[in-house]
C-alpha positions as CSV (number, residue, x, y, z in Angstrom):
1,M,-2.4,153.6,198.3
2,P,-2.7,153.5,195.1
3,R,0.4,152.1,192.9
4,K,1.5,153.5,189.8
5,L,0.5,151.6,186.6
6,R,2.4,149.1,184.6
7,L,1.1,148.6,181.5
8,Q,1.4,145.5,180.2
9,Y,0.9,144.1,176.9
10,P,2.3,140.9,174.7
11,G,5.2,141.8,173.2
12,A,6.0,145.2,175.3
13,I,9.9,146.4,175.3
14,Y,10.7,148.0,178.0
15,H,14.5,149.7,179.8
16,V,13.8,148.8,183.4
17,M,16.4,150.3,185.8
18,N,16.2,150.4,190.0
19,R,18.6,150.9,192.0
20,G,19.7,149.9,195.7
21,D,18.0,150.6,198.9
22,R,19.8,154.3,200.5
23,R,21.7,153.8,197.0
24,D,23.8,151.4,199.3
25,H,25.4,148.7,196.9
26,I,23.7,145.8,195.0
27,F,27.1,144.2,193.6
28,K,29.6,143.8,195.9
29,D,31.9,141.9,193.5
30,D,32.3,140.1,190.7
31,R,30.3,136.3,191.8
32,D,27.3,139.0,193.2
33,R,27.2,140.6,189.4
34,R,27.3,136.8,187.9
35,R,25.0,135.5,190.0
36,F,22.5,138.2,189.2
37,L,23.0,138.0,185.4
38,E,22.3,134.4,186.4
39,T,19.5,134.4,187.9
40,L,18.7,136.6,185.3
41,G,18.6,134.0,182.9
42,Q,16.3,131.5,185.1
43,A,13.8,134.8,185.0
44,C,13.8,135.2,181.4
45,E,13.7,130.8,181.0
46,K,10.4,131.2,183.7
47,T,8.7,134.0,181.9
48,G,9.8,133.6,178.1
49,W,11.6,137.5,178.1
50,Q,14.1,137.8,175.5
51,V,17.1,140.6,176.8
52,H,18.5,143.5,174.6
53,A,20.8,144.8,176.2
54,F,22.0,145.0,180.0
55,C,24.6,146.9,182.6
56,L,25.4,146.6,186.0
57,M,27.1,149.4,187.6
58,S,27.5,148.8,191.4
59,N,24.2,150.3,193.2
60,H,22.0,150.0,190.4
61,F,20.6,148.0,187.1
62,H,19.7,148.6,183.2
63,L,17.9,146.4,181.3
64,V,16.1,146.5,177.7
65,I,13.4,143.1,178.4
66,E,10.9,142.5,175.6
67,T,7.8,140.1,176.9
68,P,6.1,138.1,174.4
69,Q,3.8,137.5,177.4
70,P,2.5,140.5,179.4
71,N,4.2,139.5,181.8
72,L,6.8,142.5,183.5
73,V,5.3,142.6,187.0
74,M,5.2,138.6,187.6
75,G,8.4,138.4,186.1
76,M,10.5,141.5,188.6
77,K,8.2,139.8,191.0
78,W,10.6,136.9,191.3
79,L,13.9,138.4,190.0
80,L,14.2,141.4,192.6
81,G,12.9,138.8,195.4
82,T,15.3,136.0,194.5
83,Y,18.2,137.7,194.2
84,T,17.8,140.0,197.4
85,S,17.6,136.7,198.7
86,R,21.1,134.9,197.3
87,F,22.3,138.5,198.2
88,N,21.2,138.8,201.7
89,R,22.7,134.7,202.3
90,R,25.6,135.0,200.9
91,H,26.3,138.2,202.3
92,Q,24.8,137.4,205.7
93,E,22.1,140.3,206.0
94,F,18.8,140.4,205.9
95,G,15.8,142.7,204.8
96,H,15.3,145.6,201.7
97,L,18.5,145.8,198.8
98,F,16.5,147.2,196.0
99,S,15.3,150.9,196.8
100,G,10.9,150.6,196.2
101,R,9.5,150.2,192.4
102,Y,11.8,149.6,189.7
103,K,11.0,152.3,186.9
104,S,9.9,150.6,183.6
105,L,10.1,152.7,180.4
106,V,7.8,151.7,177.3
107,V,9.8,151.5,174.8
108,D,7.6,151.2,171.1
109,G,9.8,148.3,169.4
110,S,8.2,149.2,166.0
111,G,11.5,149.3,164.2
112,S,11.6,153.7,163.9
113,G,14.7,153.5,166.0
114,Y,13.5,153.9,170.2
115,L,15.3,149.9,170.9
116,K,18.4,151.9,169.7
117,T,18.3,154.9,171.6
118,V,17.7,152.9,174.2
119,C,20.4,150.0,173.9
120,D,22.7,152.9,173.4
121,Y,21.7,154.6,176.6
122,V,22.6,152.0,178.6
123,H,25.2,150.2,176.8
124,L,27.2,153.7,177.5
125,N,26.2,154.3,180.8
126,P,29.7,153.0,181.8
127,V,30.8,155.8,179.7
128,R,28.8,158.4,181.0
129,A,30.0,157.6,185.0
130,K,33.7,157.9,184.0
131,L,34.2,153.9,184.3
132,V,35.9,154.1,181.0
133,E,39.0,156.0,180.1
134,A,39.0,157.7,176.9
135,T,41.5,155.2,176.1
136,R,40.2,152.0,176.2
137,S,37.3,150.4,174.4
138,L,33.8,150.5,175.2
139,E,34.6,146.9,175.1
140,S,36.4,147.3,178.4
141,Y,33.8,147.6,180.6
142,G,32.7,143.8,180.7
143,W,29.7,143.9,182.7
144,S,27.0,145.2,180.2
145,S,25.9,143.1,177.3
146,Y,28.0,145.3,174.9
147,G,30.8,143.1,175.1
148,E,28.3,140.0,174.5
149,Y,27.1,141.3,170.9
150,L,30.9,141.7,169.9
151,R,30.9,137.5,171.1
152,A,29.8,134.8,168.5
153,P,26.2,133.3,168.6
154,G,26.8,130.1,169.9
155,T,29.0,132.3,172.7
156,R,26.3,134.5,174.9
157,P,23.5,133.5,177.0
158,K,21.1,132.3,174.9
159,W,18.5,134.5,176.8
160,L,20.6,137.2,174.7
161,R,18.7,138.5,171.5
162,V,20.3,141.0,168.8
163,D,19.0,140.9,165.5
164,R,16.7,144.0,166.3
165,L,19.1,145.9,167.4
166,L,21.4,144.9,165.0
167,G,18.3,145.6,162.7
168,E,17.2,149.1,164.1
169,W,21.2,150.1,163.2
170,R,21.2,148.5,159.1
171,I,23.3,145.6,160.3
172,P,21.8,143.2,158.3
173,K,23.6,139.7,159.4
174,D,25.2,139.0,162.6
175,S,28.6,138.1,161.1
176,V,32.4,138.8,162.0
177,A,31.8,142.2,159.8
178,G,28.3,142.8,161.3
179,R,29.4,143.1,164.8
180,R,32.6,144.9,163.3
181,Q,30.7,147.7,162.3
182,F,28.6,148.0,165.0
183,A,31.7,148.4,167.0
184,R,32.6,151.4,165.1
185,V,29.2,153.1,166.1
186,L,29.2,152.5,169.5
187,E,32.6,153.8,169.2
188,Q,31.1,157.1,167.6
189,R,28.3,156.9,170.2
190,R,30.8,157.0,172.6
191,T,32.5,159.8,171.3
192,Q,29.7,161.6,171.3
193,E,28.5,160.9,174.3
194,A,31.7,162.2,175.4
195,R,30.1,165.8,174.3
196,G,27.0,165.9,176.4
197,G,23.9,163.6,174.9
198,D,21.0,164.7,175.3
199,W,18.7,161.7,177.3
200,K,16.3,163.2,179.0
201,A,13.2,161.2,177.1
202,V,14.7,157.8,178.3
203,E,15.4,159.4,181.8
204,R,12.5,161.6,182.6
205,G,9.2,159.7,180.9
206,W,7.5,156.7,181.2
207,C,7.2,156.1,177.4
208,L,9.8,156.4,174.5
209,G,8.0,156.3,170.7
210,G,6.3,158.1,168.0
211,R,2.6,160.0,168.2
212,E,0.2,156.6,167.4
213,F,2.3,154.1,170.2
214,K,1.9,156.7,172.8
215,E,-2.2,157.9,172.2
216,E,-2.7,154.3,172.6
217,L,-1.1,153.5,175.1
218,L,-2.7,156.4,176.5
219,A,-5.7,154.6,175.8
220,Q,-5.2,151.7,177.5
221,I,-4.2,153.6,180.5
222,H,-7.4,156.2,179.9
223,E,-9.8,152.0,180.3
224,R,-7.3,151.5,183.4
225,R,-7.4,154.5,185.1
226,K,-9.3,153.3,188.6
227,D,-6.4,152.9,191.5
228,H,-3.6,154.2,189.5
229,Y,-1.7,157.3,189.7
230,G,1.2,159.2,187.9
231,P,1.2,162.5,184.7
232,E,1.2,159.7,182.0
233,L,-2.9,159.2,183.9
234,R,-3.0,162.9,183.4
235,E,-1.8,162.5,179.9
236,A,-4.4,159.7,178.9
237,D,-7.3,161.7,180.4
238,A,-6.5,165.1,178.3
239,L,-6.1,162.5,175.4
240,H,-9.7,161.2,176.1
241,A,-10.9,164.4,176.7
242,E,-9.8,165.9,173.3
243,G,-11.6,163.0,171.7
244,L,-14.8,164.1,173.2
245,V,-13.7,167.4,171.3
246,V,-13.0,166.3,168.1
247,A,-16.1,163.8,167.8
248,E,-18.3,166.8,168.7
249,L,-17.1,168.9,165.8
250,R,-17.4,167.0,163.7
251,R,-20.8,166.0,164.3
252,R,-21.3,169.9,164.2
253,G,-19.6,170.4,161.0
254,W,-17.6,172.2,162.6
255,T,-13.2,173.0,162.2
256,E,-10.9,175.1,164.8
257,S,-11.9,178.0,162.5
258,D,-15.8,177.9,163.9
259,L,-15.1,177.2,166.7
260,A,-12.6,180.0,167.5
261,Q,-14.9,182.4,165.7
262,R,-18.6,181.4,167.7
263,R,-19.3,183.5,171.2
264,K,-18.4,182.9,173.8
265,G,-21.4,181.5,175.3
266,D,-22.7,179.4,172.1
267,P,-25.1,177.4,173.4
268,E,-23.3,174.3,171.6
269,K,-20.5,175.3,172.9
270,V,-21.8,174.8,176.3
271,Q,-23.0,171.1,175.1
272,I,-19.7,170.4,174.1
273,A,-18.5,171.7,177.5
274,R,-21.2,169.7,179.1
275,R,-20.5,166.6,177.6
276,V,-16.7,166.8,178.1
277,R,-17.1,167.4,181.9
278,Q,-19.5,164.7,182.3
279,E,-17.3,162.0,180.7
280,S,-13.9,163.1,181.6
281,T,-11.8,164.7,184.9
282,M,-10.3,167.5,183.0
283,T,-10.5,170.9,184.5
284,L,-12.7,173.9,183.8
285,K,-9.8,176.5,183.1
286,W,-8.8,173.3,180.6
287,I,-12.8,172.9,178.8
288,A,-12.5,176.7,178.9
289,Q,-9.1,177.1,176.7
290,R,-10.6,174.2,174.9
291,L,-13.0,175.5,173.2
292,K,-12.4,179.7,173.4
293,M,-15.4,180.0,176.5
294,G,-13.0,182.7,178.0
295,A,-12.8,182.9,181.9
296,W,-13.4,179.4,183.8
297,T,-16.1,181.3,185.6
298,S,-18.4,182.0,183.0
299,V,-17.5,177.9,181.3
300,S,-18.7,177.2,185.1
301,N,-21.6,179.7,185.5
302,A,-23.6,178.5,181.8
303,L,-22.9,175.1,182.5
304,A,-24.9,175.4,186.1
305,Q,-27.9,177.4,184.6
306,K,-27.9,175.0,182.0
307,R,-28.5,172.5,184.9
308,Q,-31.6,174.3,186.3
309,A,-33.2,174.5,182.8
310,G,-32.7,170.6,183.3
């Protein structure tokens, strides 16, 4: 059975989330939570990971991880496996603790605000879960990295990196004043969250970033498409096919207007359709629509005639 693709490259940033098996608790008490963070710290030592944000809930966790080396899969295997063993040993249980494979969202770390978006999502998770009363500060939830951001540098876990998120909030320095400013802006975001936030891109997507960032990832996916599946693979194939069309139009000196004005069965269109069909996985319907060739059956007939003519 093919496994869903994991994109890995040096310097990649991910929002990683995993739930307990059957949504059972993965943290039964604070001792479990401390043990998970201890295990996370050990994983960072082994892999070189830098954590930008974390939040531990009762039956799931969120992490925003930067991987200087392309080792997310190896590191997550060690982290989840080691914590599961420690949890089971302590509670005298056995078997799976987590529900299937973890979810990983690839995040654009270019400084365009996408890292800020995903870290805000993680830090505001207790608010969405109604675990922080309106009269209490966001810091009152003790099991996220938000509170660590408000502490002095020497008192934080050494694997927690704060400068990039502060930079995206345009907070120039990790100082007392800078930390106060960070607290103010997060409390403001909390107020917006109370009115209902739109997090579809974080919760349902496979990547979070600008157009160029996404196209670069899709190109990588297309190169490594064998034995993988998922909506991102279909996007990668569509982008590849679009590149073929654009290249063929450029070679002929055509514009999109030229493509629309030429008749549906134009021999040059058939040549383009033949290449797209041979070098991509796009359907006849997609080809017919993209090349303005009418019904997909017309494309099928034209390609069949081309094959017969040699």
